[in-house]
VEXMAR-52475 format. One record per residue (C-alpha): x, y, z; residue in one letter; residue number from 1. Coordinates in pm, 1 decimal, decimal comma. Each point is the difference from the previous one (the first is absolute). Layout:
N
<rec><u>X</u><v>Y</v><w>Z</w><residuo>A</residuo><num>NUM</num></rec>
...
//
This chain:
98
<rec><u>10859,6</u><v>10528,1</v><w>9150,4</w><residuo>M</residuo><num>1</num></rec>
<rec><u>29,4</u><v>366,7</v><w>-87,2</w><residuo>T</residuo><num>2</num></rec>
<rec><u>-74,5</u><v>150,6</v><w>-339,1</w><residuo>H</residuo><num>3</num></rec>
<rec><u>133,4</u><v>340,0</v><w>-92,4</w><residuo>A</residuo><num>4</num></rec>
<rec><u>-151,1</u><v>193,4</v><w>-281,7</w><residuo>I</residuo><num>5</num></rec>
<rec><u>240,4</u><v>257,8</v><w>-123,5</w><residuo>N</residuo><num>6</num></rec>
<rec><u>-164,4</u><v>120,5</v><w>-314,8</w><residuo>K</residuo><num>7</num></rec>
<rec><u>-339,9</u><v>-6,6</v><w>-171,7</w><residuo>C</residuo><num>8</num></rec>
<rec><u>-69,4</u><v>-286,6</v><w>-243,0</w><residuo>S</residuo><num>9</num></rec>
<rec><u>-265,2</u><v>-48,1</v><w>-264,5</w><residuo>A</residuo><num>10</num></rec>
<rec><u>-235,4</u><v>-162,6</v><w>252,2</w><residuo>N</residuo><num>11</num></rec>
<rec><u>1,0</u><v>303,5</v><w>222,6</w><residuo>E</residuo><num>12</num></rec>
<rec><u>-233,8</u><v>297,7</v><w>7,5</w><residuo>T</residuo><num>13</num></rec>
<rec><u>199,4</u><v>316,3</v><w>-62,8</w><residuo>A</residuo><num>14</num></rec>
<rec><u>-219,1</u><v>209,0</v><w>243,0</w><residuo>A</residuo><num>15</num></rec>
<rec><u>76,0</u><v>-197,9</v><w>312,5</w><residuo>C</residuo><num>16</num></rec>
<rec><u>276,6</u><v>-236,6</v><w>-115,2</w><residuo>C</residuo><num>17</num></rec>
<rec><u>-220,3</u><v>-296,1</v><w>109,9</w><residuo>C</residuo><num>18</num></rec>
<rec><u>81,0</u><v>-352,1</v><w>-109,9</w><residuo>V</residuo><num>19</num></rec>
<rec><u>-258,0</u><v>-260,3</v><w>-117,5</w><residuo>D</residuo><num>20</num></rec>
<rec><u>-2,1</u><v>-269,9</v><w>265,5</w><residuo>V</residuo><num>21</num></rec>
<rec><u>36,7</u><v>-269,9</v><w>-267,8</w><residuo>G</residuo><num>22</num></rec>
<rec><u>354,0</u><v>123,5</v><w>-75,1</w><residuo>T</residuo><num>23</num></rec>
<rec><u>110,2</u><v>-68,0</v><w>359,5</w><residuo>I</residuo><num>24</num></rec>
<rec><u>-218,7</u><v>-293,8</v><w>92,1</w><residuo>M</residuo><num>25</num></rec>
<rec><u>35,0</u><v>-248,8</v><w>-288,1</w><residuo>D</residuo><num>26</num></rec>
<rec><u>-14,9</u><v>-312,8</v><w>218,5</w><residuo>N</residuo><num>27</num></rec>
<rec><u>360,8</u><v>-87,5</v><w>-79,2</w><residuo>T</residuo><num>28</num></rec>
<rec><u>113,5</u><v>47,4</v><w>363,2</w><residuo>D</residuo><num>29</num></rec>
<rec><u>-220,5</u><v>-209,5</v><w>225,9</w><residuo>C</residuo><num>30</num></rec>
<rec><u>262,8</u><v>-107,3</v><w>252,0</w><residuo>T</residuo><num>31</num></rec>
<rec><u>90,1</u><v>180,7</v><w>323,9</w><residuo>A</residuo><num>32</num></rec>
<rec><u>314,1</u><v>-109,7</v><w>175,3</w><residuo>S</residuo><num>33</num></rec>
<rec><u>89,6</u><v>30,0</v><w>365,2</w><residuo>W</residuo><num>34</num></rec>
<rec><u>343,8</u><v>-36,0</v><w>159,8</w><residuo>R</residuo><num>35</num></rec>
<rec><u>84,9</u><v>56,2</v><w>364,6</w><residuo>H</residuo><num>36</num></rec>
<rec><u>247,8</u><v>-125,7</v><w>251,0</w><residuo>L</residuo><num>37</num></rec>
<rec><u>-151,3</u><v>-119,3</v><w>330,3</w><residuo>Y</residuo><num>38</num></rec>
<rec><u>173,8</u><v>-103,6</v><w>327,9</w><residuo>E</residuo><num>39</num></rec>
<rec><u>-123,4</u><v>-356,8</v><w>-23,1</w><residuo>N</residuo><num>40</num></rec>
<rec><u>-201,6</u><v>-251,6</v><w>-198,3</w><residuo>R</residuo><num>41</num></rec>
<rec><u>-308,1</u><v>41,2</v><w>224,7</w><residuo>Q</residuo><num>42</num></rec>
<rec><u>-16,6</u><v>364,6</v><w>-74,5</w><residuo>Q</residuo><num>43</num></rec>
<rec><u>55,7</u><v>-53,8</v><w>-373,9</w><residuo>A</residuo><num>44</num></rec>
<rec><u>-273,1</u><v>-264,0</v><w>-11,4</w><residuo>E</residuo><num>45</num></rec>
<rec><u>-243,1</u><v>223,9</v><w>189,7</w><residuo>A</residuo><num>46</num></rec>
<rec><u>70,3</u><v>288,0</v><w>-240,1</w><residuo>A</residuo><num>47</num></rec>
<rec><u>-67,6</u><v>-222,5</v><w>-298,8</w><residuo>L</residuo><num>48</num></rec>
<rec><u>-333,9</u><v>-109,8</v><w>152,5</w><residuo>Q</residuo><num>49</num></rec>
<rec><u>-91,3</u><v>372,2</v><w>45,1</w><residuo>E</residuo><num>50</num></rec>
<rec><u>98,2</u><v>76,9</v><w>-358,4</w><residuo>L</residuo><num>51</num></rec>
<rec><u>-209,8</u><v>-292,8</v><w>-119,3</w><residuo>I</residuo><num>52</num></rec>
<rec><u>-300,1</u><v>133,4</v><w>188,5</w><residuo>G</residuo><num>53</num></rec>
<rec><u>44,0</u><v>345,5</v><w>-163,7</w><residuo>K</residuo><num>54</num></rec>
<rec><u>26,1</u><v>-171,9</v><w>-344,2</w><residuo>A</residuo><num>55</num></rec>
<rec><u>-317,9</u><v>-202,0</v><w>58,6</w><residuo>R</residuo><num>56</num></rec>
<rec><u>-188,6</u><v>323,3</v><w>81,9</w><residuo>Q</residuo><num>57</num></rec>
<rec><u>95,2</u><v>146,9</v><w>-338,8</w><residuo>V</residuo><num>58</num></rec>
<rec><u>-23,8</u><v>-297,9</v><w>-242,0</w><residuo>E</residuo><num>59</num></rec>
<rec><u>-299,3</u><v>-57,6</v><w>-220,5</w><residuo>S</residuo><num>60</num></rec>
<rec><u>147,8</u><v>-329,0</v><w>-119,8</w><residuo>E</residuo><num>61</num></rec>
<rec><u>247,5</u><v>-210,1</v><w>200,8</w><residuo>P</residuo><num>62</num></rec>
<rec><u>335,4</u><v>180,9</v><w>28,9</w><residuo>C</residuo><num>63</num></rec>
<rec><u>307,3</u><v>-217,6</v><w>-68,2</w><residuo>D</residuo><num>64</num></rec>
<rec><u>227,0</u><v>39,8</v><w>305,8</w><residuo>I</residuo><num>65</num></rec>
<rec><u>357,4</u><v>-126,4</v><w>30,1</w><residuo>V</residuo><num>66</num></rec>
<rec><u>183,9</u><v>54,0</v><w>321,9</w><residuo>G</residuo><num>67</num></rec>
<rec><u>368,7</u><v>-90,5</v><w>57,4</w><residuo>R</residuo><num>68</num></rec>
<rec><u>200,1</u><v>12,5</v><w>312,5</w><residuo>F</residuo><num>69</num></rec>
<rec><u>378,1</u><v>30,0</v><w>6,5</w><residuo>E</residuo><num>70</num></rec>
<rec><u>215,1</u><v>-22,3</v><w>308,5</w><residuo>E</residuo><num>71</num></rec>
<rec><u>238,7</u><v>293,0</v><w>25,4</w><residuo>K</residuo><num>72</num></rec>
<rec><u>273,7</u><v>69,9</v><w>264,7</w><residuo>P</residuo><num>73</num></rec>
<rec><u>-219,3</u><v>270,5</v><w>150,0</w><residuo>D</residuo><num>74</num></rec>
<rec><u>-344,6</u><v>-159,7</v><w>-37,1</w><residuo>G</residuo><num>75</num></rec>
<rec><u>-243,1</u><v>-149,4</v><w>-249,2</w><residuo>V</residuo><num>76</num></rec>
<rec><u>-74,7</u><v>165,7</v><w>-325,6</w><residuo>Q</residuo><num>77</num></rec>
<rec><u>-348,6</u><v>-32,8</v><w>-141,5</w><residuo>L</residuo><num>78</num></rec>
<rec><u>-42,1</u><v>35,9</v><w>-375,9</w><residuo>D</residuo><num>79</num></rec>
<rec><u>-359,2</u><v>-22,6</v><w>-117,3</w><residuo>A</residuo><num>80</num></rec>
<rec><u>-174,9</u><v>48,4</v><w>-338,5</w><residuo>D</residuo><num>81</num></rec>
<rec><u>-368,5</u><v>64,6</v><w>-33,8</w><residuo>F</residuo><num>82</num></rec>
<rec><u>-137,3</u><v>-37,6</v><w>-353,4</w><residuo>T</residuo><num>83</num></rec>
<rec><u>-348,2</u><v>138,6</v><w>-34,7</w><residuo>F</residuo><num>84</num></rec>
<rec><u>-243,2</u><v>-44,4</v><w>-294,5</w><residuo>S</residuo><num>85</num></rec>
<rec><u>19,8</u><v>369,4</v><w>-92,1</w><residuo>C</residuo><num>86</num></rec>
<rec><u>233,9</u><v>293,7</v><w>45,5</w><residuo>Q</residuo><num>87</num></rec>
<rec><u>-258,1</u><v>205,6</v><w>190,4</w><residuo>A</residuo><num>88</num></rec>
<rec><u>-1,4</u><v>-256,9</v><w>280,5</w><residuo>E</residuo><num>89</num></rec>
<rec><u>375,4</u><v>-5,2</v><w>8,8</w><residuo>T</residuo><num>90</num></rec>
<rec><u>2,3</u><v>378,9</v><w>41,7</w><residuo>M</residuo><num>91</num></rec>
<rec><u>-260,9</u><v>-12,0</v><w>272,3</w><residuo>I</residuo><num>92</num></rec>
<rec><u>201,0</u><v>-263,4</v><w>189,7</w><residuo>F</residuo><num>93</num></rec>
<rec><u>316,5</u><v>203,1</v><w>-29,8</w><residuo>Q</residuo><num>94</num></rec>
<rec><u>-176,0</u><v>307,0</v><w>126,7</w><residuo>L</residuo><num>95</num></rec>
<rec><u>-140,9</u><v>-193,8</v><w>294,7</w><residuo>A</residuo><num>96</num></rec>
<rec><u>355,0</u><v>-89,4</v><w>101,8</w><residuo>L</residuo><num>97</num></rec>
<rec><u>106,9</u><v>367,0</v><w>41,3</w><residuo>R</residuo><num>98</num></rec>
//
Protein backbone atom coordinates (compact mmCIF):
# COMPACT_ATOMS: atom_id res chain seq x y z
CA MET A 1 0.00 0.00 0.00
CA THR A 2 1.34 3.41 -0.90
CA HIS A 3 0.51 6.61 0.93
CA ALA A 4 1.13 9.97 -0.69
CA ILE A 5 1.27 13.09 1.40
CA ASN A 6 0.66 16.11 -0.80
CA LYS A 7 0.24 18.86 1.78
CA CYS A 8 0.98 19.47 5.43
CA SER A 9 -1.74 18.70 7.95
CA ALA A 10 -2.27 19.74 11.54
CA ASN A 11 -0.31 16.72 12.78
CA GLU A 12 2.82 17.67 10.87
CA THR A 13 5.77 19.73 12.00
CA ALA A 14 6.15 22.76 9.73
CA ALA A 15 9.96 22.69 9.82
CA CYS A 16 10.34 19.25 8.27
CA CYS A 17 6.82 18.35 7.14
CA CYS A 18 7.03 15.18 9.30
CA VAL A 19 3.93 13.21 10.14
CA ASP A 20 3.08 11.73 13.51
CA VAL A 21 3.27 7.93 13.08
CA GLY A 22 -0.13 7.57 14.76
CA THR A 23 -1.80 9.34 11.84
CA ILE A 24 -0.53 6.68 9.41
CA MET A 25 -0.45 3.57 11.59
CA ASP A 26 -3.79 3.47 13.39
CA ASN A 27 -4.18 -0.34 13.34
CA THR A 28 -7.11 -0.19 10.92
CA ASP A 29 -5.20 -1.95 8.12
CA CYS A 30 -3.79 -5.20 9.52
CA THR A 31 -4.28 -7.37 6.42
CA ALA A 32 -1.75 -7.89 3.66
CA SER A 33 -2.93 -9.56 0.45
CA TRP A 34 -0.97 -11.52 -2.14
CA ARG A 35 -2.08 -12.43 -5.66
CA HIS A 36 0.07 -14.19 -8.23
CA LEU A 37 -0.42 -16.56 -11.15
CA TYR A 38 1.75 -19.68 -11.11
CA GLU A 39 2.31 -22.29 -13.80
CA ASN A 40 0.78 -25.09 -11.73
CA ARG A 41 -0.79 -25.97 -8.36
CA GLN A 42 2.48 -27.33 -6.97
CA GLN A 43 4.24 -23.98 -7.51
CA ALA A 44 1.30 -22.09 -6.03
CA GLU A 45 1.24 -24.31 -2.93
CA ALA A 46 5.01 -23.98 -2.49
CA ALA A 47 4.71 -20.19 -2.75
CA LEU A 48 1.96 -20.16 -0.11
CA GLN A 49 4.14 -22.20 2.26
CA GLU A 50 7.01 -19.73 1.75
CA LEU A 51 4.68 -16.80 2.44
CA ILE A 52 3.38 -18.52 5.57
CA GLY A 53 6.96 -18.94 6.77
CA LYS A 54 7.63 -15.24 6.30
CA ALA A 55 4.43 -14.35 8.15
CA ARG A 56 5.38 -16.61 11.07
CA GLN A 57 8.71 -14.79 11.37
CA VAL A 58 6.92 -11.45 11.77
CA GLU A 59 3.90 -12.31 13.93
CA SER A 60 3.79 -11.62 17.66
CA GLU A 61 0.39 -13.32 17.92
CA PRO A 62 -0.86 -15.95 15.46
CA CYS A 63 -1.47 -14.45 12.04
CA ASP A 64 -4.79 -15.41 10.42
CA ILE A 65 -3.90 -16.79 6.97
CA VAL A 66 -6.42 -17.60 4.25
CA GLY A 67 -5.13 -19.00 0.95
CA ARG A 68 -7.25 -19.67 -2.12
CA PHE A 69 -6.27 -21.39 -5.36
CA GLU A 70 -8.13 -20.81 -8.61
CA GLU A 71 -7.53 -22.73 -11.82
CA LYS A 72 -7.03 -20.36 -14.75
CA PRO A 73 -6.47 -21.18 -18.44
CA ASP A 74 -2.78 -20.26 -18.12
CA GLY A 75 -2.05 -21.59 -14.60
CA VAL A 76 -3.14 -21.46 -10.98
CA GLN A 77 -3.82 -18.17 -9.26
CA LEU A 78 -2.97 -17.88 -5.58
CA ASP A 79 -4.88 -15.32 -3.53
CA ALA A 80 -3.81 -15.10 0.10
CA ASP A 81 -4.72 -12.79 2.95
CA PHE A 82 -2.52 -12.40 6.03
CA THR A 83 -4.19 -10.66 8.97
CA PHE A 84 -1.75 -9.65 11.69
CA SER A 85 -2.47 -8.45 15.23
CA CYS A 86 -1.11 -4.97 14.45
CA GLN A 87 -0.45 -2.76 11.45
CA ALA A 88 3.30 -2.58 12.11
CA GLU A 89 3.60 -6.34 11.57
CA THR A 90 1.58 -6.03 8.36
CA MET A 91 3.97 -3.38 7.06
CA ILE A 92 7.06 -5.42 8.05
CA PHE A 93 5.62 -8.44 6.22
CA GLN A 94 4.88 -6.37 3.11
CA LEU A 95 8.39 -4.93 3.11
CA ALA A 96 9.87 -8.43 3.46
CA LEU A 97 8.09 -9.42 0.23
CA ARG A 98 9.82 -6.73 -1.83
